[in-house]
C-alpha positions, 0 to 999 in steps of 0.5 A: 500500500502506497502512502499519500503524497504529503506523507511521502514528502514528509518521510523523505524530509525526515530521512534527509534530516536524519542523514544530515544529523548522522553526518554531523555527528560523525564529523563532530566525533572526528573533530573531537578525536583530533583535538587531543592530537599534537597536530590535530589543530592543523586538521581542525583549521583545515576543516573550518576553512572548508565551507562545504562542511556542516555549519554546526561542525565548523562552529565546533571546530572554531570552539576547539581552536579557541579553547586550545589557544591556537591563535596562529591557526585562528589568524590563518583561518581568518586570513584564508576566509577573507581571501575567498573569491565567493562569500569571503566577507560573509565567511570571515564575518561568520568566523568572527561572530563565532569567536565573539560568541565564544568569548562572551560565554567563556568570560561568564564562566567562573574558571579563571583559566577559561577567562584568561583564554577569553581575554587572550582571544579578545586581545587577538581580535582587537588587533584585526580591523574588521573583528575589532569593529565587530567586537567594539560594539558589543557593550556587554562583552567589553564591560565584562572584559574591562572588569576582568582587567581591573580586577587583576590590575587592582590586585597586582596579581599575575594572570592565571595561566590555563593548565596544559592539556592534550592538544593545547598550545604549548605556550606556558605563560599568558599571552597578555597583561591586563593593562594591555587588554584595558589599553586596547579596550579604551582604544577600540571603543573610543569612537563607539557611542555607549551609554556607559563606556569603558573609562566610565567603568574605570572611573567607578572602580577607581572611585571605590578604591581611591585609597589604593594608590598603587592601583591608581598609578597602574591605571595612570600608566595605561591612560598615559600610553593611550594619549587621549587628551580627554581621558588624561584630563579625567585621570588627573582628577583621580590622581589628585583624589588619590594623593589627597586621600592617603596624604602624605603617604601617597606622595611617593616618587612614583606619584610625582612622576605620574602627576608630571606625565599627566601635564595637568595645571592643577597637579603641577601646582599641587606638587609645588604647594607640598614643598612646604610640608615636612611630612613628605620625604625630603628627597621626594619634595626636591624631586617634586618641586624641580620637576613641577617647575620644569613642567610649569615652564613647559606648559607656559604657566610660570606666572601662575606658579610664582605665587606658589613659590613665594608661599614656600619662601614664606613657610617657616616649616619648609626645609631649607632646601625647599626655600633655596629651590623656591628662590631659584625658580622664582628668580629664573621665571621672573628674569627669563630672556626677553622680559623685563626684570621686575624690581618689585618681584625680585624684592618680594622674593628676597623679602619673603624668605621667612626669618624662621626657616631652618638653616643648615646646621653644620659646615658652610652650607648656607654660605655656599648656597647664597654665593652659588645663587649670586653667581649662577642666577644673579650674575647672568643678569648683573647689569639689570639687577645692579640698581634694584640690589643697591636700592634694596640694601638701603631699603633693608637697613632698619629691617633686621628681622628680614635677615635672609634678605639682608644676607642675600643682598649683601653677598650678591653686591659684594660678589658681583659689584666689589667696587660699588660695595664699600661706597654704597655701605659708607653712604648714609652710614649704612655700614656703621649704623645699620649693618655692622651692629647686626647681632643676628647669629647665622649658622652654617656660614663658617665651619668653626661655628655661628657668626653674626650678620654684622661680622659677615658685613665687616668681612665684606668691608675689610676682606684683607683683615 
């Protein structure tokens, strides 16, 4: 008895589907047998590029290559598919989509080893133009990967390397670093319109961990390598917040370097401001004020930072070396080539030096510092500085409390204008009435002990005595 025509057609379709499923199962078993062979990955790669093979079996092959970390083979397959004369673009897109699907599923797993494989594959895809574009718009995946990267960067741990299994790549270390993943993510998603971008996630995580200075500095290195003005500006906010959160312990040489690299006006000013604080290690303060001064000069904000140097000069708690440096930078910024020397500014600098600053306690360090300042900084401008120093020495005659300004002015005139010095000091009784009688004791001027400012003046007036 024959079946009705519709039933015969349905039976034929069932037979065809059954045969197809049987073929898929046979081919899939063959793929699974290859995955444990040392060279099975090459057979699987060849299988994937055969567009006549069952689509589900090809997907299985793609998954096997990805799990085995055979990234060279994955690249070869991708390049081969893009070169197909017919349907090459579609085949390459299919291959890319399967890899992205694999990444999405694998990142969601709890196994750190599997997550490493997903991260490695992501980094690989982000190096290829078309896959990079397809990957960048997958906000859910980029978010997962960002959080994966931040977790490792925050902890400072090494990436967990997948265990070696039969058929896997023989590489015994991770192919990537979390910082590299984050940098790539920031780069590839920069042109993508997202409600919450990669750096938004980074900012949220930094805000929650702002007290972890080392973590913030690791993120800074990634941002610095990105060279994005807008993200760099946002990073400056995080650096300042981290510095203030754990101050003064947060002010390390690494933090200073990061702030200088960021090239932000506020950070530059902050590094000069802390020059007054003895709680910060002395070597770090020296590094900070000098690098910040150079940074200010590079950014063209000299006039903005001069008042900050003056605040250091006025600070009774600042190290002597900070006072010296603040004076040098103030003078240099105010006497640059091509600009007029402001008498008022130079007077302000010298007269701002606090009389309570801690003078070096031994040797002749103060004498060397003052003489070096006169020679290195004033002498190149000696012709223009002459009148203002001669005017200042007269103005300071009855201001014994401003002994640092008196000492610097006396020394510079004596060194740079030796013929003028005795004439000026004798005029109006400056020497005998005001300076010779000054009993302020000065340390670190003579190696044999303290000396009065009056005695120093007397030596200048009578060098042969």
